[in-house]
N, C-alpha and C positions, 0 to 999 in steps of 0.2 A: 763741697768737696768731701769725698768719702775718707773716713779715718781708717788707716790700715790696722791690721791685727796687731802688729808690733807697736804702733803708736798707742793703741787702746791698752795693750798690756803694760806699757810704760806708765801711762796715766793712771791706770787702775792700781798698779803697784805703788805709785807715789801716794795715792789717796788711801790705800790700805795701810801704808806705813804711817801716814799722818793720823789715821783713825786709831791705830793701836799704839802710837807713840806714848801716850800717858799711862799705858798699862805697865805693870811690874810683873816680872816673871814669877816671883815668889807668890804674889797674890793670885795669879792665874793658876799656878800649881796648887795652891791652897784651895781655891774654889773647886777645881776639878777633883782633888782628893776628897774634899768634903762630900761631894755628890757620890763618889764611888763608895766612901765609907758608910754613908747613909744606906745605900743599896745593900751593902754587906750586912749591916746591923739588922735591917728589916727582913733579910732572908733567913729562913729557918735552918738552911744548910747550904753546903757548897753547890749542890745541884740546882737548888732553887735560885741561888745567887747567879749562877751562870745563865739560867733561863731568864731571869730578870734582866741581866745585861743584854742578852740577845733581843728581848722585847724592846728594850730601850734603843738598841742599835737600829732595829727595824723602824721604830718610830722616828728617831733622829734622822735616819737616811731619807725617809719619805718627807720629813719636814724640810730637809735641805733641798729636795727636789721641788717642793712647794715654793720655797723662797726663790729658787731659780725661775719658776714659772711666773711668779709675781713680777720679778724684774723683767723677764721676757715680755710680759704684757706691756709694761711701761715703755720698754724700748720700741716694740713694734707699733704701739699706738702713739708713740712720742708724746707721752703724757706723764704727769706726776700724780702720785697718789699720796695723800696725807699720811703721816705716821699712824694715825688712828685707823685709816682704811687699810693700810698694810697689815697692821696687827689684827684687824677683824678678818681679813682674808686668810691670814695664817691660822687664826683660831678656827675658822670654818674648815680649812684644809686639814687641820689636826683632828677635828672631830670625825671627819671622813676616814682619816688614817686609823683612828682608834677602832672604828667599826670593822676595818679590814685587817686588824692586827694579827689574828691567828694565821691567815694565809701569808701575810708578810713575814712573820717570824719563821715560818717554814722555808720561805724563799731565801731570806737573809741568813738562815742557819746553815745552809748547805756548805758554804766554804769552811765553816768552823767544824762541821761534822767529820771532816777528813783528818782532823788533828787528834791523833790517838791519845797522846799524853794529856791528862786532865789539867795538870798545872800549866802546861803550855797553852792549852785551849783557853783557860781562864786568863792568862796573860795577854793573849791575842784579843780576846773579847774586851778586856779592860783598855787595852791600847786603842782598839777601834772606837770604842765608845768615847773615850777621852778626846780623840781627834774629832769625832763628830760633834761633841759638845762645843768645842772651840770653833770648829768650822761654822756651826750655826750661829754662834754668838757674833763672829766676825761678819757673816753674811747679813744677819738681822741688823746689826748696828750700821752697816754700810747702807742698806736699803732705807732705813729710817732717816739717815743723813741725806741720802739721795732725794728723798721726798720732801725734805724741809724747804720751805719757800725761800729762805735766804741762800740756799745752795742751788737753786734752779738754773741760774745763768751758767754756772760752771758745769752742772750736770747735763745741760743741753748738748754739750760737746759730744756726749756718747750717742746722741741721736744720729750722728754722722757715721757711725760704725755699723757694720753688718751685725744685727742682733744675735744671730747664731754664733758667730765668731766671738762676739763679746761675752756671751754666756759661757762659752767654752773656756775663755781666758779667765773669767770671773771664778768659775768653779775650780780651775787649776790653782789660781793665786790664793783663794781662800784656803785651799788644802795646804799649800806651801806655807802660808802664814800660820796656820794651825799647827803644822809640824814643827816649825821654828819655835813657837811659844811652848810647845810640849817637850822640847829637847831637855833631857836630864830628869824628866819626871819619873820617879820610881813609885810604883803602887805596890805596897807590901803590907 
């Protein structure tokens, strides 16, 4: 019997909630701020910092897409990949992303180029990068758990859903959870 999109969304939401339940907002904020602050310190000036943020946004966005493709493969093939295989596939994808980074930065930079005020552009870049960091952490943790042998019987339930609908719901919910965890985060 085919799982509906709503059923898949409900189940995914429950699983993402369980996955992130042990997290603490203060720790999540601290981790994100630490990454942002390291970028700031390493940059020679504000312009370099914003360029570095943009490079990281491009890299993280493409990494999110790679995670989605990995899960899509598992769903379409109705197979499980070990955590090591998932990590290796992601590493391979990220090497390819690094080779294409200059063209990707140009593409991902377009929406930010329209923001005339430098302080606002920096704020939007920081916000976007923070959300992507958390999105990828949630998605990666989920896929690693999905591929664990002890979770296979529960994970098989997703094979009864339309893979494209499930990927759409997954992408949306990872974004929602990332936004919730980032609520109240101030980068200054």
